[in-house]
N, C-alpha and C positions, 0 to 999 in steps of 0.2 A: 683580598689577591693574592692572587698565585706565589707560595716562597719556594722559593730550592735551595735546598744541600749542594755545596760545590760538587761532590759527584755526581750527584745530580745535572747538577749546568755543565763541566766537562762532560757528559756524553751526549748532551746538545751541540755542541763543538760540535761531533763527528756523526752525527745522526746525516738522515739524507733529507730534513725539510732545512737542513742548512744549506743544503748544495740547488743553484739553483740561479737564473742566470741575472745581469743586473740590468735597469733598465735607465735608471741616472742616481741617486743618490744606494753604497753601501745601505743594506739590509741593515735597521736595529738590532740589534740580543735585548736590550731592554724591551722592547714592544714585542719583540715575537717571545716572546717568553710569558708573560703580561696574559698576549690572551692567547698563554694554553699548550701547555704539550700532549701527547702530540703529534694536535692539529696547529703547530704556528705556520703565520703565512704574514707574508710582510709585502706590503702597498707596490715595491717594486720588484718579486718578484715575476716572472712570468715564465706558468711554464712550459708557453710551447713552444719554447727557445731551450735549445743544447743547452741542458744540465750539469755546469761544475762549478766545483767551490769557492765560496765567496767566502773571505773574513775583510770582516770590513776593517783591520790594519792589524797589524803585526800579532800574535798573543802573547803576551809578554809575562811569567807566572810571577809575582813578588808582591811586593807591600807597597805601596802607595802612602804617600808621608802628605798630611793636608796642616797647614801653616796656617792662624789667621796672624793675618797681616795685621788688618782695622777696618773697621767703617761697614761694606760687604764687600775686601778683597780680601780672598781664602787662596792659599798657595799649594797648586797640586802641583805633587813634583811624580812622575810617572815609573815604570820598574829599571824602562829606559831613556829617562834621566833628562824626558821632555820638563818641563817649566810652566806652569801656566798662571796667571795671577787673575782671576776676577773681579766684575765692574773694576775697570781697571783707570783710573785719575794721575796716575804719575806718582802717589802718595805715599802708596803702601803699596809692597810689596817688587818696588824695581832694586833691590836689588838683591843679590843679585840676575842683574835682567831677567824675567820671562823670554822664553821663545814665545809665550802662543797668547792674548788676553784678552777678556770680552769685555764690551762697554753697553753700559744703558745710557738714556740721555736721560730720563728723569729730573735730576741733580748735576749740577755741577760735578761735585762727587762721584761721582758713576762713569765716568767719562771723559779724555782728553780729547782738542783738540790736537795735540800737536805728540804724539809716542814715538819712543825714540826714534827715530827710523832704525833701531840693528834687530827691532822687532820684528820674528818673520811674519809675525800671524796675527794682527788687525780682527778683531773681530765684532763689529758692530753689530746690535738689538735690531738697530731699524735701519729702515733704509734710504739714505738722503737724498735718492734720485726716486721715490714713492714707491710704495706699497710693500707690504711685510718683508726683511730679512728672512737670507734663503743660507743659512749653511751647513753643510755636510764634508768637513774640512778630514783628514784623517795625518796624523802627523807620527808615524813612526807607532809607540806602539797604544797611541788610542786615537779616538774617531767621535769629534765634535757634532754637533746640531743642535739648533733651535726649535725652540717654541713662542711665535708669536705671539704677546700679548696686549688688548688695549692702555693704555694712562691719562692720566685727567690731566690737560695746559690746564696753565696758569687764570685759563678764564673763567674756568672751570667746568671747560665738556669733555669728554673722552679724546684723543689721537687712537687713531686705530693704528692697532705696531708697533706705538713706541719703545714699547720692552720685552723682549726677548725670555725663556727660559732659558739655560743654556744646560747640556745633557753630555757626561762626560763616561762612554766608556773605554773603559781600558784593567784588565786584569780578571777580567772578569765581571768585573765590577759596574755598575750604570749610576754615575754622582749626579743631579743634580744639583743648579743653583736656579734659585727664582728670581732673582735678579729684584728689580724696585717694582715689585707686582702691583699693581692697582685693581684690581678687578678677581671677582669672584675667574673659576673655572670652568668654561663649561665638558660638559659632557666629552665631544672632538678632544677640548686640549689631552682632558685628564690620557684617553686613548694616543693622542700624539707624548704623550710623554714615557707611557708608560711602565715598567715596572725601574727604582729606582731603590736601594740599598745604600742609599744617603742623599741627606735631601739639606740642603743651606736654604735656611728660610728666614727673611727678614722679620721683628718684635717688634720694631716701634712705635706699635700701637695708632701710630694716622695717618701718618705719612705715607707709606702705603697704604694697609685695613688694619683693622679692627682686632689685640690681637683673639675678639673670638672669632672672625674672618681664617683669621692665618690659623689659628688651633684646627678650623675646620679641615683647610688645605689638608696640613700635616694629617689628620687622622686620615684623612679619606690616602691619603697616598701608601699612609703606615711603613714607612721604612727603616729600616734597622738603625740605622744612624742619623738622627739630625741634627744640626748644627748650628745652634742659635745664631746672628749678626746680624747686625744694619742698629743697637737696640742701643736707646737714647734715657731717656729720661724713666722708661719702663724697671718696674723692678724685674729681675729673671722670675721670681717668683709667679709672677701672674700667665704669665706660660705654662710654666712646668705646671700648676697649680690646677688651671683650666686642660689640659691634655691629661691630668684623671690617672687611676693608678696604674691602666694599661700600658702606662710608658715610664721604664724605670729613668732617673737622673743622673749624674754624675758630673761633678767639674774636678777636672785635672786641672792642675800644677802647672801648668805646662802649654804654651800657644800649638803641640805639636801632637800629632799623636800620624802613625802606624798604622795603617790593614789589610786588610786585605782580605778574598775572600772566605777563607778558610776560617777569618778573627773576624769576622759581623759578630755582634749577640745577637746573642739567641733570642732573646727576648725585646721591641722595642724600645732603643735607648738615646735619649736626648743629651748630646754628653756640651757642655760649656767648659771650654780653655780658654785659660789664661786669657785676660785680653776685654773678652768679649762683655 
């Protein structure tokens, strides 16, 4: 997968390929860059219409703070102060209350039927009315979108579109949370995800997928920073060992880290925060 320096990414923001008319969702920089510069395109680009600059969100440069709250909940705080909690059940990441929460429904530890009414954006990874969930939400300096995936139901069969991979595009970074991912990803889904600088991956060893399957997905996405989550009894070394020598490993004595496009690791690195 194509990797870009900070300077190259910022140059992309002002290049003519970033100017296009919008049909539906704002174009994803993560997808466009993965499709390779300088011929980057996006499905929502329409060259026949009058070109006008489109930015999915107000670009605010600075650090993104990521905190492991517990289970599959990471709290993401953007440079503009937007607070997001992933796979939110209300148990983790609720203080202070996030402005945005994402949820998945494979287990009750990943969603809430009664989220606090003060939460401005409640993004469910499934569609209660049926069919796939579709989110393309801009909140100040972050663009949030999803890629639906299937889940196993309690009868052992597949439930279509019961999970979503949520992607957060902020400060030039592409951050992906795999949710309660039960199935391998298709080429089309990899294409919808695009480039991810930071990947949050479940390593429970079976409630989602086997460690071997998760390492295959993680290796293909080849993110600069990998943040494990949803670990139960699985030794952390089982995951890091299968990832191999191409991935560095760091154990941090803190639940939080700060990261920007300029401070991403030069080598793909698995970072294990306190509590994981």
